[in-house]
C-alpha positions as CSV (number, residue, x, y, z in Angstrom):
1,M,110.3,169.7,174.8
2,V,112.2,170.4,178.1
3,D,110.0,171.4,181.1
4,Q,110.8,175.1,181.3
5,H,110.7,174.9,185.1
6,L,114.0,172.9,185.0
7,F,116.0,175.8,183.6
8,I,118.2,178.0,185.7
9,C,120.4,181.0,184.9
10,P,124.0,179.8,184.3
11,R,125.2,183.0,185.9
12,C,123.2,183.3,189.2
13,A,121.1,180.1,189.3
14,A,117.8,181.9,189.5
15,P,115.0,180.5,187.3
16,V,115.0,181.3,183.6
17,R,111.7,181.8,181.8
18,P,110.7,182.6,178.2
19,G,109.0,185.9,177.6
20,A,108.7,188.9,175.3
21,G,112.1,189.4,173.6
22,G,113.5,186.0,174.6
23,W,114.5,183.9,177.6
24,R,115.4,186.0,180.7
25,C,116.7,185.4,184.2
26,T,114.2,186.1,187.0
27,G,116.9,187.3,189.3
28,A,116.4,191.0,189.6
29,A,120.1,191.9,189.9
30,C,121.3,189.6,187.2
31,R,122.7,190.8,183.9
32,Y,120.4,188.4,182.0
33,A,117.3,189.8,183.6
34,E,117.7,192.9,181.4
35,E,119.6,191.3,178.5
36,P,117.8,188.2,177.2
37,F,119.7,185.1,176.3
38,P,120.1,184.9,172.5
39,L,118.0,182.7,170.4
40,V,119.9,180.8,167.7
41,A,118.2,178.6,165.2
42,G,115.0,178.9,167.3
43,I,116.5,177.7,170.6
44,P,117.9,179.6,173.6
45,A,121.6,179.9,174.2
46,L,121.7,179.7,178.0
47,V,125.3,180.7,178.4
48,D,127.1,183.1,180.8
49,F,129.1,184.6,178.0
50,D,131.5,186.4,180.4
51,H,132.8,183.0,181.5
52,S,132.7,180.9,178.4
53,V,134.6,180.3,175.1
54,L,131.3,181.0,173.4
55,D,130.6,184.5,172.0
56,A,127.0,185.8,171.8
57,D,127.6,187.9,168.7
58,R,129.3,185.1,166.9
59,L,126.6,182.6,167.8
60,R,124.0,185.0,166.4
61,A,126.0,185.7,163.3
62,V,126.2,182.0,162.4
63,E,122.8,181.1,163.8
64,G,124.4,178.6,166.2
65,A,126.1,176.6,163.4
66,P,129.2,174.6,164.5
67,E,132.5,176.2,163.7
68,L,134.1,172.8,162.7
69,H,132.4,170.8,160.0
70,R,133.0,167.2,159.0
71,T,132.3,166.4,155.3
72,R,130.2,163.5,154.3
73,Y,133.5,161.9,153.1
74,Q,135.2,162.3,156.5
75,R,132.1,160.8,158.3
76,A,132.1,157.8,156.0
77,L,135.9,157.2,156.6
78,S,135.3,157.5,160.3
79,R,132.6,154.8,160.2
80,I,134.9,152.4,158.3
81,R,138.0,153.1,160.6
82,H,136.2,152.8,163.9
83,P,134.5,149.6,165.2
84,T,131.0,150.0,166.7
85,N,131.2,151.3,170.2
86,T,129.5,148.4,171.9
87,T,130.8,149.6,175.3
88,A,128.8,152.8,175.2
89,R,125.7,151.0,174.0
90,S,125.8,148.3,176.7
91,N,126.7,150.8,179.5
92,V,123.9,153.2,178.6
93,A,121.5,150.3,178.4
94,R,122.7,149.2,181.9
95,M,122.3,152.7,183.2
96,L,118.6,152.8,182.0
97,Q,117.9,149.4,183.5
98,L,119.4,150.4,186.9
99,L,117.4,153.6,186.9
100,R,114.2,151.6,186.1
101,D,115.0,149.1,188.8
102,D,115.5,151.9,191.3
103,G,112.0,153.2,190.6
104,A,113.4,156.7,191.5
105,A,111.6,158.3,188.6
106,A,108.2,156.9,189.6
107,G,105.4,158.7,187.8
108,R,107.6,159.7,184.8
109,P,110.1,158.2,182.5
110,P,113.8,158.4,183.4
111,R,115.2,161.8,182.5
112,I,118.6,161.5,180.7
113,L,120.8,164.5,179.9
114,V,123.3,164.2,177.0
115,I,126.1,166.7,177.2
116,G,127.6,167.3,173.8
117,G,124.6,165.9,171.9
118,G,124.8,168.1,168.8
119,T,125.5,164.9,166.9
120,I,124.5,161.4,168.0
121,G,127.5,159.7,169.6
122,A,129.0,156.4,168.7
123,G,126.9,153.6,170.2
124,L,124.2,156.0,171.5
125,E,121.7,155.5,168.6
126,D,119.3,153.5,170.8
127,L,119.2,156.3,173.4
128,Y,117.7,158.7,170.8
129,T,115.0,156.3,169.6
130,D,113.9,155.1,173.1
131,A,110.4,156.3,173.6
132,T,110.4,155.2,177.3
133,I,112.8,157.9,178.4
134,E,112.8,161.7,178.5
135,L,115.9,162.9,176.7
136,I,117.4,166.3,177.2
137,S,120.4,167.3,175.0
138,F,122.6,170.3,174.6
139,D,125.8,171.3,172.9
140,I,127.8,174.5,172.2
141,Y,126.1,174.7,168.8
142,A,122.5,174.3,167.6
143,S,121.3,171.2,165.8
144,S,118.2,169.1,165.4
145,G,119.4,166.9,168.3
146,V,119.5,169.6,171.0
147,Q,116.9,171.6,172.8
148,F,119.2,174.5,173.9
149,V,122.8,175.7,173.6
150,A,124.9,175.7,176.8
151,D,128.4,175.5,178.2
152,G,129.1,172.4,180.4
153,H,130.9,174.5,182.9
154,A,127.6,176.0,184.0
155,I,124.7,173.7,183.1
156,P,121.5,175.7,183.1
157,L,119.4,173.0,184.8
158,A,118.2,172.8,188.4
159,D,119.9,170.8,191.1
160,G,118.9,167.1,191.1
161,S,116.8,167.6,187.9
162,V,118.0,164.5,185.9
163,D,118.3,160.8,186.6
164,G,121.2,160.1,184.3
165,V,124.0,161.9,182.4
166,V,125.8,160.8,179.3
167,I,128.9,162.6,178.3
168,Q,130.9,161.1,175.4
169,A,134.0,162.5,173.8
170,V,133.4,165.9,175.4
171,L,135.7,166.3,178.4
172,E,138.8,166.7,176.2
173,H,137.1,169.7,174.7
174,V,136.4,171.7,177.9
175,L,138.8,174.0,179.7
176,E,138.1,172.8,183.2
177,P,136.9,169.1,183.3
178,P,136.7,169.1,187.2
179,V,134.1,171.9,187.0
180,V,132.1,170.0,184.4
181,A,132.2,166.9,186.6
182,K,130.9,168.9,189.6
183,E,128.1,170.3,187.4
184,I,127.2,166.7,186.4
185,H,127.1,165.7,190.1
186,R,124.9,168.8,190.9
187,V,122.2,168.2,188.3
188,L,121.9,164.5,189.0
189,R,119.3,163.5,191.6
190,S,120.4,161.4,194.6
191,A,121.8,158.0,193.3
192,G,121.7,159.3,189.7
193,I,124.0,157.6,187.2
194,V,126.7,159.1,184.9
195,Y,128.3,157.4,181.9
196,A,131.4,159.1,180.5
197,D,133.9,158.0,177.8
198,T,136.9,160.2,177.2
199,P,140.2,160.0,175.2
200,F,143.5,159.0,176.7
201,L,146.1,158.4,174.0
202,Q,144.7,160.3,171.0
203,Q,146.2,163.0,168.9
204,V,144.6,166.4,168.8
205,H,141.3,166.5,167.1
206,E,138.8,169.4,166.7
207,G,141.8,171.7,166.5
208,P,141.6,174.7,168.9
209,Y,138.8,173.0,170.8
210,D,141.0,170.2,172.2
211,F,142.6,170.6,175.6
212,T,142.9,167.5,177.9
213,R,143.5,163.7,178.1
214,F,142.9,161.2,181.0
215,T,144.4,157.9,182.0
216,D,141.9,155.4,183.4
217,S,143.0,156.3,187.0
218,G,142.8,160.1,186.2
219,H,139.3,159.6,184.7
220,R,138.2,157.7,187.8
221,Y,139.5,160.5,190.1
222,L,137.7,163.1,187.9
223,F,134.5,161.3,188.9
224,R,135.5,160.8,192.5
225,G,132.1,162.0,193.7
226,F,130.6,158.8,192.3
227,A,130.6,155.2,193.3
228,R,132.0,153.0,190.6
229,I,129.8,150.6,188.8
230,D,132.2,149.8,186.0
231,S,135.1,151.4,184.2
232,G,137.9,150.5,181.7
233,A,139.0,150.8,178.1
234,I,136.8,151.5,175.1
235,A,139.5,151.4,172.5
236,G,143.0,150.0,173.3
237,A,146.6,149.9,172.1
238,G,145.7,148.8,168.5
239,T,143.6,151.9,168.0
240,V,146.4,154.1,169.4
241,L,148.8,152.6,166.8
242,R,146.3,153.3,164.0
243,W,146.0,156.9,165.1
244,S,149.8,157.2,165.3
245,F,150.2,156.0,161.7
246,D,147.6,158.6,160.6
247,Q,149.5,161.4,162.4
248,F,152.9,160.2,161.3
249,V,151.9,160.4,157.6
250,R,150.2,163.8,158.1
251,S,153.4,165.1,159.6
252,L,155.6,163.6,156.9
253,T,153.5,164.7,153.9
254,R,151.6,167.7,155.3
255,S,148.4,166.0,154.1
256,A,145.5,165.2,156.3
257,L,143.9,163.2,153.5
258,L,146.9,160.9,153.1
259,G,146.9,160.4,156.9
260,R,143.3,159.4,156.9
261,L,143.9,157.0,154.0
262,T,146.9,155.4,155.8
263,A,144.7,154.9,158.9
264,L,142.1,153.3,156.7
265,C,144.7,150.8,155.5
266,F,145.3,149.9,159.1
267,F,141.7,149.8,160.2
268,W,142.1,146.2,161.4
269,L,144.3,147.4,164.2
270,S,141.3,148.7,166.0
271,Y,139.6,145.3,165.8
272,A,142.8,143.7,167.2
273,D,142.0,145.5,170.5
274,R,139.5,142.7,171.1
275,V,142.3,140.1,171.5
276,L,144.8,142.3,173.4
277,D,145.4,141.7,177.2
278,P,142.9,144.1,178.8
279,K,145.1,145.2,181.6
280,Y,148.1,146.1,179.5
281,S,145.9,147.6,176.8
282,L,144.3,149.8,179.4
283,D,147.7,151.4,180.2
284,G,147.9,152.2,176.5
285,A,144.2,152.8,175.7
286,S,143.0,155.2,173.1
287,S,139.9,156.0,175.3
288,V,138.4,155.0,178.6
289,F,135.0,154.9,180.2
290,F,133.4,155.3,183.6
291,L,129.9,154.3,184.8
292,G,129.1,155.4,188.3
293,R,126.4,156.4,190.8
294,K,126.2,159.7,192.6
295,A,127.7,159.3,196.1
296,D,127.4,161.3,199.3
297,A,131.1,161.5,199.7
298,P,134.1,161.4,197.3
299,I,136.8,158.8,197.3
300,S,140.0,159.9,199.0
301,E,143.4,160.7,197.5
302,A,144.7,157.4,198.9
303,E,141.9,155.3,197.5
304,I,142.8,156.3,193.9
305,L,146.1,154.4,194.2
306,D,144.2,151.2,195.2
307,Y,141.9,151.7,192.1
308,Y,144.7,151.2,189.5
309,Q,143.5,148.5,187.0
310,G,146.5,148.4,184.6
311,G,149.2,145.8,183.9
312,L,152.2,147.4,185.7
């Protein structure tokens, strides 16, 4: 259960409180003071619907269910095709250790926010079973893994209210990643830590909800308000080649199933990432990560050129 005093209105930033008829903004002039935020599947949808891809009526109609569904067959294929994301697991463990070493959350467990936590992300299983942390999670749909529905462009949590943020395979699905990055910076307390992993060279997935890609340098500049702890590739050029076989066969045969089966035949290419040169593979990576600590001042435009880690 999330402390209700952490919630703010995504429209005006006034406190939001539960009451008769649902959750309402306490700001007298706000639209959501009179019109409560909808409840879907028993949890509040704290969204400014005038500035979001989400629609209140549609959310109510489907009780917050996701619009895109993966079948059990698709999930099983994905587990076979993708190696375990040990990078996410180790970086989140490192985040938690650094936060504990800081002692910044004295008197309470470290408070970690997962953006896009409707399903447990690859390599994040330990985070959800760790009884020594306070986990807050939201997504644009309701599930057993989230406490509220929200839009990452306007996170309904108070400034400096969390110690760490995890955002995995989400930034490609938002319209304005820099706005989301600023929101992450805002909700983190001083010296709080973010872990992000995001696609670079991947074909479109999640259909109409897929918008953006980032090089390693572009990803670093997105998080320019953070001091770098670590960054690099998660999946390299081998995984990119496997994805390309999948998409080529889909385009040739007009069959997503045949594409997935072809990719399954070449699953070993993802494991080949482990023996590829890390610098050259970073320039052709399937996905990249960034682990950083909230800073007082952003890096400059000139500094991003010095950051480049590839093999050129």
